N, C-alpha and C positions, 0 to 999 in steps of 0.2 A: 463609445466602446465598440470594438469589433464584434460582429455577431458570433455566437458560439460555433455555428456551422462553418463559417469562414476561418475561424481560429483553429478548429479541429483539422480542417483541410491543410492549413499551414503546418500544424504540428506533425501530421502524418507524412508530409513531404519534407520534413526537416532533414538536413544533412550537415548540421553545424559541427558535429564532431566526427564526421565520416572518416577522416584520416586515422583516427584512433580506434576504430571499431573493427575487430578481426573478421566479423561476418558481414560488415557493412551496416548501414542504417536500416532499421525497421522499427519505428516507434510503435510500442504496444501500450495501449491505455484503453480505458472505457470511460465514457463521459456523457452526461446529460445534465443540463442545468436544474432539472426537477429532482435529481437524486437527493435522498435524505441521508444517505450514509456515504462517507468518503473513506476509502482505504488508501492510506499513504504508505507505500512500500518502498523498497530499495531500487531494484532494476530487474528486468526480466532475465531469466536464465536461458541457457541454450535451447532447452525444449520449448519454452514459451516463445523465444525468437523464431523457432522453426514453425510453430503452429500459428503465431500471431494472436493468440488468445491469452489474456492475462491469467496468471495462476492456473494454467493448464498443466499442472504437474503435482507431485506429492505435496508440495507446500500448499497448493490450492485445496487439495482434498482435506488437509488438516484444518486450514482456515475455515472452510465451509462447515466442518464439524464444530469448530469453536463458536461460530456464529449461529449454528443451528438452522442453516438454510440449505435449500436444494440448489443444484446447478442452475435450474431455471430462474430462480429468484436472484442468485448471485450474478448471473449474466444479463440481468435486466438493467440497462443503464439508467432507466428512470427511477430505479430504486437504489442502485449502488454504483458509485463512480470509483474508478480505480486509477489513481495517479501515482506512479512510482516516482522516486526522486530523479531517476534517469529512465528514459523511455526505451532505450536500446540496450541490447546485451553488450556489456562492457568487456567481455573476455574472461579468461580463466587465469588465476594466479596459482601460487604454490598450495594454498589451503582452501581453494574454492573460487567462486566468481570474484572478479575484481570489483572494487567499489563503483557506484554509479558515476558516470562522467559528470564533472562539475559544471559543464556548460549548460546542461539541460534545465535544471531548476530555475536559474536566473532568467533564462530565455522565455520560459513558458508558464511556470507554476503560478505566479500571482495573476496573470491574465486569465488562466483557466479557473482558479479559485474564485475570482471576481464574478464569475457567472453562476456560482452555486448559491442560490438565494434561499432554498429551503433546507439547508443542511442541518441535521440534528445530531449526528454522531460523526466524529473523526477518529478512526482507528489508526494508530501510528505504530507501524511495524518495523522493528529493528533500529539500530543505533543511528544510521544515516538520516532516516526520516525523523527520528526523535530529536536529533541535534537541530534539524531545520525547524520543527514545530515547537520544541520546548527550549531551544537555545543551548549553547555550550555550557556545561557545568561539570563539576567534579563528581556528580552522581553517576553511579554505574547503571547499566541497563536494568539489572536486578532491582536496585533501589528505586529506580523510576517506576518500573512495573509494580513493585510493592506499594507504591504511593498512589495507585490507580484511583482510590476513593477521593483523593484530593482534587482530581481533575474531572471526576464523574459529574454529570452524565454526558457531557459534551465531547470531551477528548479522552481517549482511552489508550494508554501506552501498552503495547504488547511485544513480546519477543517475536522474532521472525518465526513463522510456522515451519521452517525448513526441517527436514529430518536431521540435519547437522546439529539441531538444538535438542535432540533427544536427551542428552546428558543434562542440559540445563533443566529440562522439564522433570527429569527424575530427581534432581537436587532441590527442586522448588515445587513440591506437591500442592502447596497452598494455591498455586496458580489455577490448576484445573479443578480444585475443590471449592475455591471461593470466587475467583474472578470469572471463570467461564460460565457458571450458572447465572450470575448477574448479567453478564454480557448477552447471553442468549435471551434472557427475559427482556432486556432493554431493546435488543434488535427486533424481537417479535412485536413489542409495543409500537415501535416506530414504523415498522413495515405494515401494520394493520390499520394505521390511521388513514 
């Protein structure tokens, strides 16, 4: 197995889908094999592409609130690994950012996941990551997130924390009333071990 430092160097130099990226390649991820928490997201947005810091936007602010962690904890790669389905900004479409590029996950995901030996929680954000981690099904995102206890405590499906999901959050008050307090407690337990 390739060392994780060599693998990260390869990932950060990746240009596999360069021709399809409007702003060019800039893989954005956070990784360390000692991480206890994996955040499996979609793909970086324009702001994250510009900063090079995962979840350095309104989605990240909400996600940190959901987890009950500070920026310092969130950006400690020995605690939290962040692997989106696509590492580069895919561009913008009619109703928001385009889906993650399909080349990225097959090229890198399993190799990186193979280095995570102490993983205790995988947070799966949004439909693209959920399809990868849970498989294709006729279940809607809402139904999958509602079934969070089925997968607890190892894998936790979540909606994407984007402000675009404010309507979903208003329509599903159980999410912040039931799942979020349990999630915060679980994250705190894992991070204090």
